[in-house]
C-alpha positions in Angstrom: -57.1 -22.9 22.9 -55.1 -20.8 20.5 -51.7 -22.3 19.7 -48.3 -20.7 20.1 -46.2 -19.4 18.6 -48.6 -17.1 16.8 -48.8 -13.7 15.2 -51.8 -11.7 16.1 -52.8 -9.3 13.3 -55.1 -6.4 14.0 -56.7 -5.5 10.6 -58.4 -2.5 12.1 -55.1 -0.9 12.9 -53.7 -1.8 9.4 -56.7 -0.2 7.7 -56.3 2.9 9.9 -52.6 3.3 9.1 -53.3 2.9 5.4 -56.2 5.4 5.4 -54.2 7.9 7.4 -51.3 7.9 5.0 -53.5 7.8 1.9 -55.4 10.9 3.0 -52.2 12.8 3.9 -50.6 11.9 0.6 -53.7 12.6 -1.5 -53.4 16.2 -0.6 -49.9 16.2 -2.2 -51.1 14.4 -5.4 -49.5 11.1 -4.4 -51.3 7.7 -4.5 -50.3 4.7 -2.4 -49.4 1.2 -3.7 -49.7 -1.0 -0.6 -46.8 -3.5 -0.5 -47.8 -6.9 0.9 -44.5 -8.8 0.5 -43.7 -8.7 4.3 -47.0 -10.6 5.0 -46.4 -13.1 2.2 -49.4 -11.8 0.3 -51.9 -12.5 3.1 -55.3 -11.8 1.5 -57.0 -10.4 4.6 -54.2 -8.0 5.3 -54.1 -7.0 1.6 -57.9 -6.3 1.8 -57.5 -4.1 4.9 -54.9 -2.0 2.9 -57.3 -1.7 0.0 -60.2 -0.8 2.3 -57.9 1.9 3.7 -57.7 3.5 0.2 -54.6 2.0 -1.5 -55.0 2.2 -5.3 -53.3 -1.1 -5.9 -51.0 -3.7 -4.4 -47.3 -4.3 -4.8 -45.7 -7.8 -4.4 -42.2 -9.1 -4.9 -42.9 -12.8 -5.4 -45.3 -14.4 -7.9 -46.2 -17.1 -5.4 -47.7 -14.4 -3.2 -49.5 -12.9 -6.1 -51.1 -16.2 -6.9 -52.2 -16.5 -3.2 -53.9 -13.1 -3.5 -55.6 -14.1 -6.8 -56.8 -17.5 -5.4 -58.4 -15.6 -2.5 -60.5 -13.6 -5.0 -58.6 -10.3 -5.0 -59.0 -8.7 -8.4 -57.3 -5.4 -7.7 -54.4 -4.6 -10.0 -51.1 -6.0 -8.6 -47.7 -4.7 -9.6 -44.7 -7.0 -9.3 -42.1 -4.7 -7.7 -39.1 -7.0 -8.1 -37.7 -7.5 -11.6 -39.5 -10.6 -12.9 -37.6 -13.9 -13.1 -37.1 -14.7 -16.7 -38.5 -18.2 -16.5 -41.7 -16.8 -14.8 -42.7 -14.4 -17.6 -45.8 -16.3 -18.5 -47.0 -16.4 -14.9 -46.3 -12.7 -14.4 -48.3 -11.4 -17.3 -51.3 -13.6 -16.4 -51.4 -12.5 -12.8 -49.9 -9.0 -12.7 -51.0 -6.0 -14.6 -47.7 -4.3 -14.2 -44.1 -5.1 -13.3 -40.9 -3.1 -12.4 -38.1 -3.9 -14.8 -34.4 -3.1 -15.2 -33.4 -5.6 -17.9 -34.5 -5.3 -21.6 -34.1 -9.1 -22.0 -36.7 -9.6 -19.3 -39.1 -7.0 -20.9 -38.8 -8.7 -24.3 -39.7 -12.1 -22.7 -42.7 -10.4 -21.0 -43.8 -8.9 -24.3 -43.6 -12.3 -26.0 -45.6 -13.9 -23.1 -48.2 -11.1 -23.2 -48.7 -11.5 -27.0 -49.3 -15.3 -26.6 -51.8 -14.6 -23.9 -53.4 -11.8 -26.0 -52.7 -9.3 -23.2 -50.9 -6.0 -22.8 -48.5 -5.9 -19.9 -47.5 -2.6 -18.4 -43.9 -1.8 -17.7 -42.4 0.4 -14.9 -38.7 1.2 -15.5 -36.7 1.1 -12.3 -34.0 3.8 -12.3 -30.8 3.6 -10.3 -30.7 6.7 -8.1 -27.9 5.9 -5.7 -29.3 2.9 -3.7 -27.0 0.6 -5.8 -29.5 -2.3 -5.9 -31.7 -2.6 -8.9 -32.2 0.0 -11.6 -31.2 1.4 -15.0 -28.6 4.1 -15.0 -30.3 7.4 -15.6 -28.6 8.2 -18.9 -29.9 4.9 -20.4 -33.6 5.2 -19.4 -34.7 7.1 -22.5 -33.1 4.5 -24.8 -34.7 1.7 -23.0 -38.1 3.5 -23.1 -37.8 3.7 -26.9 -37.1 0.0 -27.1 -40.2 -0.8 -24.9 -42.3 1.4 -27.2 -41.3 -0.7 -30.2 -42.4 -4.0 -28.5 -46.0 -5.2 -29.1 -47.4 -6.8 -26.0 -46.0 -4.3 -23.5 -46.7 -0.6 -22.8 -44.6 1.8 -20.7 -46.6 3.0 -17.7 -44.0 4.9 -15.8 -40.6 5.0 -13.9 -39.6 4.5 -10.3 -36.7 4.4 -7.9 -35.6 2.7 -4.7 -34.1 4.3 -1.7 -32.9 3.1 1.7 -33.0 -0.6 0.6 -29.4 -1.6 0.2 -27.3 1.4 0.8 -29.5 3.0 3.5 -29.4 6.3 1.6 -32.6 8.3 2.3 -34.3 10.2 -0.5 -34.3 13.9 -0.5 -35.7 16.8 -2.5 -32.8 16.8 -5.0 -33.3 13.1 -5.8 -37.0 13.6 -6.3 -36.3 16.6 -8.6 -33.8 14.5 -10.6 -36.3 11.6 -10.9 -38.9 14.1 -12.2 -36.4 15.4 -14.8 -35.7 11.9 -15.9 -39.5 11.3 -16.4 -39.7 14.5 -18.6 -36.7 13.5 -20.6 -38.1 10.0 -21.1 -41.4 11.5 -22.3 -39.6 13.5 -25.0 -37.6 10.4 -26.1 -40.6 8.0 -25.9 -43.1 10.4 -27.4 -45.9 9.8 -24.9 -46.9 10.7 -21.3 -45.3 9.0 -18.4 -48.3 8.4 -16.2 -46.7 7.1 -13.0 -43.6 8.4 -11.3 -43.1 6.3 -8.2 -40.7 8.0 -5.8 -39.9 5.0 -3.7 -41.0 3.4 -0.4 -41.8 4.2 3.2 -38.4 6.0 3.5 -39.9 8.8 1.3 -42.6 9.8 3.8 -40.5 12.6 5.5 -40.0 14.1 2.1 -43.4 13.5 0.8 -45.3 15.0 3.7 -42.8 17.7 4.6 -42.2 21.1 3.0 -40.7 20.7 -0.4 -41.0 22.2 -3.9 -43.4 20.7 -6.4 -42.2 17.6 -8.3 -43.9 15.1 -10.6 -43.7 12.3 -8.1 -47.3 10.9 -7.9 -46.9 7.5 -6.3 -45.2 5.8 -3.3 -44.9 2.1 -2.5 -45.7 1.7 1.2 -45.2 -1.4 3.3 -43.3 -0.9 6.5 -45.0 2.4 7.4 -48.5 0.9 7.0 -47.7 -2.4 8.8 -45.5 -1.2 11.6 -46.1 2.6 11.8 -42.4 3.5 11.6 -40.1 5.3 9.2 -37.5 2.8 8.0 -34.3 4.9 7.9 -34.6 6.4 11.4 -36.9 3.7 13.0 -38.9 6.6 14.5 -42.6 6.0 15.1 -44.9 8.0 12.8 -47.3 10.2 14.8 -50.9 9.1 14.2 -50.1 5.5 13.3 -50.4 2.3 15.3 -47.1 0.5 15.9 -48.6 -2.7 17.3 -50.7 -4.1 14.5 -48.6 -7.3 14.7 -47.8 -9.1 17.9 -45.7 -12.2 18.2 -46.9 -14.5 21.0 -44.7 -17.3 22.1 -44.6 -19.8 25.0 -42.2 -20.5 27.9 -41.1 -24.1 27.7 -38.5 -24.1 30.5 -37.9 -21.8 33.6 -35.0 -22.6 35.9 -32.3 -21.0 38.1 -29.0 -21.9 36.6 -25.4 -21.3 37.7 -23.1 -18.9 36.0 -21.6 -20.7 33.0 -17.9 -21.3 33.1 -15.8 -19.7 30.4 -15.8 -21.9 27.4 -13.4 -22.0 24.5 -15.6 -22.4 21.5 -14.6 -24.8 18.7 -17.4 -23.6 16.5 -17.1 -19.8 15.7 -20.9 -19.7 15.2 -21.5 -20.4 18.9 -19.8 -17.1 19.8 -23.0 -15.4 18.8 -24.6 -16.7 21.9 -23.6 -14.2 24.5 -24.6 -15.2 28.1 -24.6 -12.6 30.8 -23.5 -13.3 34.4 -26.1 -15.0 36.5 -28.1 -12.9 39.0 -29.4 -14.3 42.3 -32.8 -12.7 41.6 -32.9 -13.8 37.9 -34.4 -16.8 36.3 -33.3 -18.1 32.9 -36.2 -19.2 30.8 -36.5 -20.7 27.3 -39.2 -19.6 24.9 -40.2 -21.7 21.9 -38.9 -19.6 19.1 -35.5 -19.3 17.4 -33.5 -18.2 14.4 -35.4 -20.6 12.1 -38.6 -18.6 12.9 -37.6 -15.0 12.9 -34.9 -12.4 13.1 -34.1 -12.5 16.8 -32.3 -9.2 16.7 -35.5 -7.5 15.4 -37.6 -8.4 18.5 -38.6 -6.0 21.2 -39.1 -7.8 24.6 -41.3 -6.6 27.5 -39.6 -4.4 30.1 -37.6 -6.5 32.6 -36.9 -9.2 30.1 -33.5 -9.7 28.5 -32.5 -11.9 25.6 -29.4 -13.9 26.5 -29.1 -15.6 23.1 -30.8 -17.9 20.6 -30.3 -21.0 18.6 -32.3 -22.4 15.7 -35.4 -23.2 17.8 -34.7 -21.8 21.3 -34.5 -18.3 22.7 -33.0 -17.9 26.2 -34.3 -15.0 28.2 -33.6 -13.7 31.7 -36.3 -12.1 33.9 -35.8 -10.1 37.1 -39.1 -8.5 38.0 -41.3 -11.6 37.5 -40.6 -15.3 37.0 -42.6 -16.8 34.1 -44.1 -20.2 34.5 -43.8 -23.0 32.0 -46.8 -22.6 29.6 -47.1 -18.8 30.1 -47.1 -16.5 27.1 -44.7 -13.8 26.2 -45.7 -11.0 23.8 -43.1 -9.5 21.5 -43.0 -6.7 19.0 -41.2 -7.1 15.7 -39.3 -4.8 13.3 -39.7 -5.2 9.6 -37.0 -7.9 9.2 -38.5 -10.0 12.1 -42.0 -9.6 10.7 -41.0 -10.8 7.2 -39.4 -13.9 8.5 -42.1 -14.7 11.1 -44.9 -14.3 8.5 -43.0 -16.8 6.3 -42.4 -19.3 9.1 -44.8 -22.3 8.6 -44.8 -23.2 12.3 -46.1 -19.7 13.4 -49.9 -19.5 13.3 -51.4 -16.3 11.9 -54.4 -15.1 13.9 -56.6 -12.3 12.5 -58.1 -9.9 15.0 -60.5 -6.9 14.9 -61.8 -6.8 11.4 -63.7 -3.7 12.3 -61.6 -0.6 11.6 -60.6 1.6 14.4 -60.8 5.4 14.3 -57.6 6.5 16.0 -54.6 5.0 17.8 -54.4 4.8 21.5 -51.7 6.9 23.1 -50.7 3.9 25.1 -48.7 2.5 22.2 -46.9 5.7 21.3 -44.1 5.9 23.8 -40.7 6.9 22.5 -39.8 9.3 19.7 -42.3 10.1 17.1 -41.8 11.2 13.5 -44.2 14.0 13.0 -45.5 14.3 9.5 -46.6 17.8 8.9 
């Protein structure tokens, strides 16, 4: 008997999503770095992405990179978060490349690489309006010259983030600006900038739409591959599976309960639990999952099921059409935030399904608006 709660992972659908995007982007001269951070560097999921045609992997945490390496994955891995200064030695030994925005960190990476007799490749992250990580555009060329003077490291390219902190979506003007920065950096640096990474899954509408030619030749894709959606709008991407991950949890209580009396909360945090008026046809149930396990607000429940609230390890639901029994399973879909937290939860079992790739998604899982990539 398979335990609950669990996440069922369909590798065939992940491989399909990767291949679909890789092939569409290849026609535009853009390669795909598959980002595994939401899955905590799960080796089988990473391999499905690679089997789908991703040229390399992107990770944000060195512990996840080590997990991939221990599993035998030798593909180049890029650390997409600026390395932690104290982890420089570990970064150069396990990652071929890292994204950077601080010259002090790059200097430490260079020192660690020289000691290990390696050459570590540097991607400079450029601030293009997301206001998270990145070097201001007017400073990129000067930083590139400093990198060129450091034995142990080599400048590989530049990149930018969009729709991470500010929610600002990339557009043609931003991609043109990033291309110009790459060309200016080449003139200052004196050598070719090989990789210009235009951003993440939020770039897909631009990358696969009608636009003028730019130098963007790489995207870092996680959410689009894993969940089949475009991050900014949340729209489903036509041709991709949106149910590669399913969270399955179990009912631990099912009872008819009276309407709760109005309570004056002494703890402001309890106000987040909003209970709806009782319904004579409704049953309140508790499922064994809570805020400690996932982002409750990022869960999509089956039709006829309403979330009344959640605490650290309980989620209270109300059903009208059917009355779940204790021990019955409830299948939930997750957005990116819920997926990241659930994959990191130690008490949620990860079950791998369907290691044979599928050819095309079923129309049964494509209700609602689609983002057509043409």
